[in-house]
Structures are given as C-alpha cells and as structure tokens.
C-alpha positions as CSV (number, residue, x, y, z in Angstrom):
1,M,-6.8,-79.3,127.6
2,P,-3.3,-78.0,126.6
3,G,-2.2,-74.6,126.4
4,R,-3.5,-71.1,127.1
5,E,-7.1,-71.1,125.9
6,N,-6.6,-74.4,124.3
7,F,-3.8,-72.8,121.9
8,S,-1.5,-75.4,120.7
9,R,1.9,-73.9,119.5
10,P,3.0,-77.1,117.7
11,L,-0.1,-77.2,115.7
12,H,0.2,-73.6,115.0
13,A,3.8,-74.3,113.7
14,M,2.4,-77.1,111.6
15,R,0.0,-74.8,109.9
16,G,3.0,-72.8,108.9
17,I,5.0,-75.7,107.5
18,A,1.7,-76.7,105.5
19,A,1.6,-73.3,104.0
20,I,5.2,-73.5,103.0
21,I,4.5,-76.8,101.3
22,V,1.6,-75.2,99.3
23,M,3.9,-72.2,98.4
24,F,6.8,-74.6,97.0
25,R,4.1,-76.8,95.2
26,H,2.8,-73.8,93.3
27,S,6.3,-72.5,92.7
28,F,6.9,-75.7,90.7
29,E,4.1,-74.9,88.2
30,P,5.9,-72.2,86.1
31,V,8.9,-74.6,86.0
32,G,6.5,-77.4,84.5
33,W,5.4,-75.2,81.9
34,I,8.9,-74.9,80.6
35,D,9.8,-78.4,81.0
36,P,6.9,-81.0,81.6
37,A,9.3,-83.3,83.2
38,Y,9.4,-81.2,86.2
39,E,5.7,-82.2,86.9
40,A,6.9,-85.6,88.0
41,F,8.4,-83.9,91.0
42,S,5.2,-82.1,91.9
43,P,3.4,-85.0,94.0
44,L,6.4,-84.7,96.3
45,L,5.0,-81.4,97.6
46,N,1.4,-82.7,98.5
47,A,-0.4,-79.3,98.6
48,A,-3.8,-81.0,98.6
49,A,-2.8,-82.9,101.9
50,A,-1.9,-79.5,103.5
51,V,-5.4,-78.1,102.5
52,S,-7.1,-81.2,104.1
53,F,-5.0,-80.6,107.3
54,F,-6.0,-76.9,107.3
55,F,-9.7,-77.6,107.3
56,V,-9.4,-80.4,110.0
57,L,-7.5,-78.0,112.1
58,S,-10.1,-75.3,111.7
59,G,-12.8,-77.7,112.6
60,L,-10.9,-78.3,116.0
61,V,-10.1,-74.5,116.4
62,L,-13.5,-73.3,115.7
63,T,-15.1,-75.8,117.8
64,L,-13.1,-74.9,120.8
65,S,-14.3,-71.3,120.3
66,V,-18.0,-72.1,119.8
67,S,-18.1,-74.6,122.7
68,R,-17.3,-71.9,125.3
69,R,-20.6,-70.3,124.6
70,P,-24.4,-71.2,124.0
71,L,-25.8,-71.2,120.6
72,D,-28.1,-68.3,120.7
73,A,-28.7,-65.3,118.3
74,P,-26.4,-62.9,120.1
75,H,-23.5,-65.2,120.4
76,Y,-23.8,-66.4,116.8
77,V,-23.7,-62.9,115.5
78,R,-20.5,-62.2,117.5
79,Y,-19.1,-65.5,116.2
80,V,-19.8,-64.5,112.5
81,V,-18.4,-60.8,113.1
82,R,-15.2,-62.3,114.4
83,R,-14.8,-64.7,111.4
84,L,-15.8,-62.2,108.8
85,F,-13.1,-59.8,110.1
86,R,-10.7,-62.8,110.5
87,L,-10.5,-64.2,107.0
88,P,-11.9,-61.6,104.4
89,P,-9.5,-58.6,104.9
90,L,-6.4,-60.3,103.6
91,L,-8.4,-62.1,100.9
92,W,-9.9,-58.8,99.7
93,F,-6.1,-57.5,99.4
94,T,-4.7,-60.4,97.7
95,A,-7.8,-60.6,95.2
96,A,-7.3,-56.9,94.5
97,L,-3.5,-57.5,93.8
98,G,-4.1,-60.7,91.8
99,G,-6.9,-58.8,89.7
100,I,-4.7,-55.8,89.0
101,Y,-1.7,-58.1,87.9
102,L,-3.9,-60.1,85.6
103,F,-5.6,-57.1,84.1
104,A,-2.7,-54.8,83.7
105,L,0.4,-56.9,83.4
106,D,-0.1,-60.5,82.8
107,A,-0.6,-60.3,78.9
108,R,2.5,-58.5,78.6
109,M,4.6,-60.9,80.5
110,P,6.9,-63.6,79.1
111,M,4.8,-66.2,81.0
112,Q,0.9,-65.8,81.5
113,F,-0.7,-67.0,84.7
114,T,-4.2,-67.8,82.9
115,Q,-4.2,-71.6,83.7
116,H,-7.5,-71.5,85.5
117,G,-9.1,-69.1,82.6
118,S,-9.4,-65.7,81.7
119,L,-10.3,-62.9,84.3
120,D,-13.3,-60.6,83.6
121,I,-15.2,-58.1,85.9
122,P,-17.7,-60.6,87.4
123,K,-15.0,-63.1,88.2
124,F,-12.9,-60.5,89.7
125,I,-15.7,-59.3,91.9
126,A,-16.6,-62.9,92.9
127,G,-13.0,-63.4,93.9
128,F,-13.4,-61.1,97.0
129,I,-15.1,-64.1,98.7
130,G,-13.1,-66.6,96.9
131,Y,-16.1,-67.8,94.7
132,S,-14.0,-67.3,91.9
133,L,-10.3,-68.3,92.1
134,R,-9.2,-66.2,89.2
135,P,-7.7,-63.3,91.0
136,N,-5.8,-65.6,93.4
137,P,-6.1,-69.4,92.9
138,P,-5.5,-70.5,96.7
139,S,-8.6,-68.3,97.6
140,W,-11.0,-71.2,96.7
141,S,-10.2,-72.9,100.1
142,I,-11.2,-69.6,101.9
143,F,-14.7,-69.7,100.2
144,V,-14.8,-73.2,101.7
145,E,-13.8,-71.9,105.1
146,L,-16.3,-69.1,105.0
147,V,-19.4,-71.2,104.1
148,I,-18.7,-74.0,106.5
149,S,-17.7,-71.7,109.3
150,L,-21.2,-70.1,109.0
151,L,-22.7,-73.5,109.4
152,L,-20.2,-74.9,112.2
153,P,-22.1,-73.5,115.4
154,F,-25.2,-75.5,114.2
155,I,-23.2,-78.6,113.2
156,W,-21.7,-78.4,116.7
157,S,-25.1,-78.2,118.3
158,L,-26.2,-81.2,116.4
159,Y,-22.9,-83.1,117.3
160,R,-23.6,-82.6,121.0
161,S,-27.2,-84.0,120.7
162,R,-28.5,-87.6,120.5
163,Y,-28.3,-87.1,116.8
164,R,-24.5,-87.3,116.8
165,W,-24.3,-90.5,114.7
166,L,-27.1,-89.4,112.2
167,L,-25.1,-86.0,111.7
168,V,-21.9,-88.1,111.1
169,L,-23.6,-90.4,108.5
170,A,-25.2,-87.6,106.8
171,T,-21.9,-85.7,106.7
172,I,-20.0,-88.6,105.1
173,A,-22.7,-88.9,102.6
174,A,-22.8,-85.3,101.7
175,S,-18.9,-85.2,101.6
176,S,-18.8,-88.3,99.2
177,T,-21.4,-86.8,96.6
178,V,-20.8,-84.6,93.7
179,M,-23.3,-81.9,94.0
180,G,-22.0,-79.5,91.7
181,L,-21.6,-76.9,94.5
182,Q,-18.9,-74.2,94.0
183,H,-15.5,-75.5,94.6
184,H,-17.1,-78.8,95.8
185,W,-17.2,-77.2,99.3
186,N,-19.6,-80.2,100.4
187,F,-16.5,-82.5,100.1
188,F,-14.9,-80.8,103.1
189,L,-17.7,-80.8,105.5
190,I,-16.1,-84.1,106.7
191,N,-12.8,-82.3,107.4
192,F,-14.5,-80.0,109.8
193,L,-16.6,-82.6,111.5
194,A,-13.5,-84.7,112.0
195,G,-11.7,-81.7,113.5
196,M,-14.7,-81.1,115.7
197,S,-14.7,-84.8,117.0
198,I,-11.4,-84.4,118.5
199,V,-12.8,-82.6,121.3
200,S,-14.5,-85.6,122.6
201,W,-12.0,-88.5,121.8
202,G,-8.5,-87.0,121.3
203,G,-7.6,-87.0,125.0
204,A,-7.3,-90.9,124.6
205,T,-4.0,-90.3,122.8
206,K,-2.4,-89.4,126.0
207,R,-2.6,-92.9,127.1
208,L,-0.3,-94.1,124.4
209,S,3.2,-95.2,125.4
210,K,6.1,-93.4,123.9
211,P,7.0,-96.2,121.4
212,A,3.4,-96.8,120.5
213,F,3.0,-93.0,120.0
214,W,5.7,-92.4,117.7
215,F,5.2,-95.5,115.6
216,L,1.5,-94.6,115.0
217,F,2.5,-90.8,114.4
218,I,5.1,-91.8,111.8
219,A,3.2,-94.3,110.1
220,L,0.0,-92.0,109.9
221,S,2.0,-89.3,108.6
222,V,3.8,-91.4,105.8
223,L,0.3,-92.7,104.8
224,F,-1.5,-89.2,104.9
225,Y,1.3,-87.4,102.9
226,S,1.6,-90.4,100.3
227,A,-2.0,-91.3,99.8
228,R,-3.1,-88.7,97.1
229,P,0.1,-89.2,95.1
230,L,-0.3,-92.8,95.2
231,Y,-3.9,-92.5,94.0
232,L,-3.1,-90.2,91.2
233,W,-0.3,-92.3,90.0
234,H,-2.4,-95.4,90.0
235,I,-5.3,-94.0,87.8
236,E,-4.6,-93.7,84.2
237,E,-6.7,-90.5,83.7
238,P,-6.8,-88.3,86.7
239,G,-8.6,-85.6,85.1
240,N,-8.3,-82.0,85.8
241,D,-10.2,-81.4,88.9
242,L,-8.3,-78.9,91.1
243,F,-10.4,-79.6,94.2
244,G,-9.8,-83.4,94.5
245,F,-11.7,-86.5,94.6
246,P,-14.1,-87.1,97.4
247,W,-13.0,-90.5,98.3
248,I,-9.3,-89.7,98.6
249,N,-10.3,-86.7,100.7
250,L,-12.1,-88.9,103.0
251,A,-9.1,-91.2,103.3
252,E,-6.9,-88.2,104.0
253,V,-9.3,-87.1,106.8
254,A,-9.2,-90.6,108.4
255,L,-5.5,-90.3,108.6
256,V,-4.7,-86.9,109.4
257,T,-7.4,-86.5,112.0
258,P,-5.6,-88.6,114.7
259,L,-2.4,-86.8,113.9
260,V,-3.9,-83.5,114.8
261,A,-5.4,-85.1,118.1
262,M,-2.0,-86.5,118.9
263,V,-0.2,-83.1,118.5
264,F,-2.9,-81.2,120.3
265,Y,-3.2,-83.4,123.4
266,N,0.6,-84.3,123.5
267,G,2.2,-80.9,122.9
268,E,5.0,-81.7,125.1
269,R,6.3,-84.3,122.8
270,F,6.6,-81.6,120.2
271,R,8.9,-79.0,121.9
272,V,10.9,-78.7,118.8
273,L,8.0,-77.0,117.0
274,E,8.0,-74.3,119.7
275,Q,11.3,-72.6,118.3
276,R,10.8,-69.0,117.3
277,V,11.1,-69.9,113.5
278,F,8.0,-72.1,113.8
279,D,6.4,-69.4,115.9
280,F,6.9,-67.1,112.9
281,L,5.7,-69.6,110.2
282,G,2.5,-70.0,112.3
283,E,1.9,-66.4,112.8
284,A,2.4,-65.6,109.1
285,S,0.8,-68.8,107.7
286,F,-2.5,-67.4,106.4
287,S,-0.6,-64.5,104.8
288,I,2.0,-67.0,103.2
289,Y,-0.9,-69.0,102.1
290,L,-2.7,-66.3,100.3
291,M,0.3,-64.0,99.3
292,H,2.4,-66.6,97.5
293,W,0.7,-66.9,94.3
294,I,1.2,-63.3,93.0
295,I,4.7,-63.4,94.1
296,I,5.3,-66.5,92.2
297,A,3.7,-64.9,89.2
298,L,5.9,-61.7,89.5
299,S,9.0,-63.6,90.4
300,A,8.9,-66.0,87.4
301,N,8.4,-63.3,85.0
302,A,11.1,-61.2,86.5
303,L,13.6,-64.1,86.1
304,L,12.5,-64.7,82.5
305,A,12.8,-61.1,81.5
306,M,16.3,-60.7,83.0
307,W,17.4,-64.2,81.7
308,P,15.1,-65.2,78.8
309,N,17.2,-68.4,78.2
310,L,17.4,-69.6,81.6
311,V,17.2,-73.5,81.6
312,P,14.9,-75.3,84.1
313,N,17.7,-76.7,86.0
314,L,18.5,-73.1,87.1
315,F,15.1,-71.6,86.8
316,A,13.6,-73.9,89.5
317,P,16.1,-73.2,92.5
318,A,16.4,-69.4,91.4
319,L,12.5,-69.2,91.5
320,A,12.3,-71.1,94.9
321,L,14.9,-68.8,96.3
322,L,13.3,-65.7,95.1
323,V,9.9,-66.7,96.3
324,V,10.9,-67.6,99.8
325,A,13.0,-64.3,100.0
326,L,9.9,-62.3,99.1
327,T,7.0,-64.3,100.5
328,L,8.2,-64.4,103.9
329,P,8.9,-60.8,104.9
330,L,6.0,-59.6,102.7
331,S,3.7,-62.1,104.5
332,W,4.8,-60.9,108.0
333,V,4.0,-57.2,106.9
334,S,0.6,-58.3,105.6
335,H,-0.1,-60.2,108.7
336,K,1.0,-57.3,111.0
337,W,-0.8,-54.6,109.1
338,I,-3.8,-56.4,107.5
339,E,-4.6,-59.5,109.4
340,L,-4.1,-58.3,113.0
341,P,-6.0,-55.0,112.6
342,G,-8.8,-56.9,111.0
343,M,-9.0,-59.4,113.9
344,A,-8.8,-56.4,116.5
345,L,-11.6,-54.6,114.6
346,G,-13.6,-57.9,114.5
347,E,-13.0,-58.4,118.2
348,A,-13.9,-54.8,119.1
349,L,-17.3,-54.9,117.0
350,A,-18.1,-58.2,118.6
351,S,-17.6,-56.7,121.9
352,R,-19.6,-53.7,121.3
353,I,-22.6,-55.9,120.1
354,G,-22.3,-58.0,123.2
355,Q,-22.6,-54.7,125.3
356,M,-25.5,-53.5,123.4
357,K,-27.2,-56.8,124.0
358,A,-26.5,-56.6,127.6
359,I,-27.8,-53.2,128.0
360,Q,-31.0,-54.1,126.1
361,A,-31.4,-57.2,128.4
362,A,-31.0,-55.1,131.4
C-alpha cells in the first residue's frame, strides 16, 4: 500500500481542495441574499459533493487504522479516545465562537445569519457535538462523522466476515431510507462503507493503462461533480433539505469511490498534488471547514458596514478575497494550537490506557 503508514499526500491535498470548495460555496450565500441572481452560480461550487468525498475518505482512513488491530474492548476504547480528541476540540471552539457571535452581535449587524433558525441555549449546547448546526452550520457533518466513527470498527468486523454482502445490502437499504434521524446521518453509512471497501479492491486500479486511467479518472470526476447540480436543475421543486437526497448521495458515492481508490493506489500519478501549497491545504483542511462560516459572517457584515451601498458585482469578489485572506492563516493557527494539541493529548491518553491494560494483563 502507498505511503508511510498508508498516508496519501495527494488525497490529503484533495481534502484541502474540497474544503476550499465548501468555503467558496458558503461565501456565495450572503451575495445571493443581496441579489438572488447569484444563486444561479452556486451549483458550480458543489459543496455537497465535497462532503460526500470527505465521508468516503474517512471510511478509507479509519479502516486503515482499525484494520491494524484486533477488535477487542481495549483497542476499541483507545480508538474512541483518539477519535474524540481528533474531532471535538475544534468543534467546541468554533461552536463557542459561532454562539457568541449569534447571541451577542448578529441582531445588530446589517446582515443576519439566521437562515437555519434562531439560536437558543439548548441548541447552543447541542452544537458542541454538531447535533444542532445553529452555532456553526458545517458542524452537522462532524456529528455524522462522530456517530459513524463509533460504529465503524464493528462494521469493519462484519465486512471481513462471511456476512459481507448482507452488510452491503443492509447498508444500501439504510442509506436509502428516510428515518428521521438527526441530520439524516443514516444516509451516509454507505459513504463510509464504500471507503472501507477500497481496502479490498482498490489495488486493481494499478493495472489500468495510462490512457485508460486518465480517461476514467476525468470522466468520473466530471460526472461526480455535476451529478447533484444536474439533478437539482432537473426537478421543479427541490425543497429545502440541507442534507441532500439519499438517492443522489448513492450516485455520488458510486462515482467518487473509484476516484479515491485511483488516487490512493496510484499516488505517483498525482505528484502535482505533493507541492507545499497542497500540503498546507491538506493540513489545514479541517480547520478551514469549521472556521470559515464565522469568518464569512464577520467579513460580510464588515464590508456592508464600511460600504452600505456596495453592489453585488463588487461585493462578491471583495467578500471572497477577504474570506480567503482571513480563513487560511486563522485556520493554520487553529490547526497548530487546537487540532494538533488535541490529537497529541488523545494519543497520550490512548497510550496510557494501553499501558494500564498491559500491566493488568501481566
């Protein structure tokens, strides 16, 4: 398998690029509130596809981690500890920032960011696990990650057993059914299972000839990125479901999973994504994803406060430039001072638990 400890720099870079797409898509929302005509451009920035990619990639990465150890209580506890110190610290920080902004400042701003409803104390508290998206709208996907992460070691155990195809069918059924679960997290079980499956079949992509490889990669990329916009443009009343439609998510998973496999097992063909700028985006991707919303809210209102009559044609590029100028450095700071210490603490606690179990066993 490629890379040190199965680490793929090109996939890491693509995670950063996907986070940038989400950031720019959300920066279009305030412009669309001023001039609805700008909403016509929003499908060009397919943030939903980026999130589908995130989940498939998480399925692969987490499977590579859990597959190195047996599924028993000590190893599961250490896995959970690492996961809880990987995702929540930055989630807590951004939920607190978003809550402070909405409680203290939003009502007095030229543009209110209450498109997902008002914020109260219960929703604010629930936002610290992503259960409520009010304090920080992108945090809904972190709730999905947390829930499915806790299940993934058990899913992997079933995947390796003789019940694999029963698991696949059950997952497709669960991911296709509206169950009323928070953020429809069951829709995305298939994303994680698809990422998991790459471990068993993805190596076959190395046998593709160079012309066939690039033809397939480009074709799948275009179909994946355009599938949801084409679907939304086709239907007359798409509704207001932030979390998407189960069937289009299934289609996206079918298209993006081979793409992830192709990049993971053929990293030498994506050397361009190993440049320092892409390393930076990959490292800061989680922070970019969780930090950008509050920066968009502050930036949009700062621009409107300074130039109340700023027309959309100028507001859109000015907001985009300001959001990029603020989000990238602040995301790196939060990565360095929140994400990395959180991961180090989780690793230390997991190691200590392992030592205690070893002493008890002795």
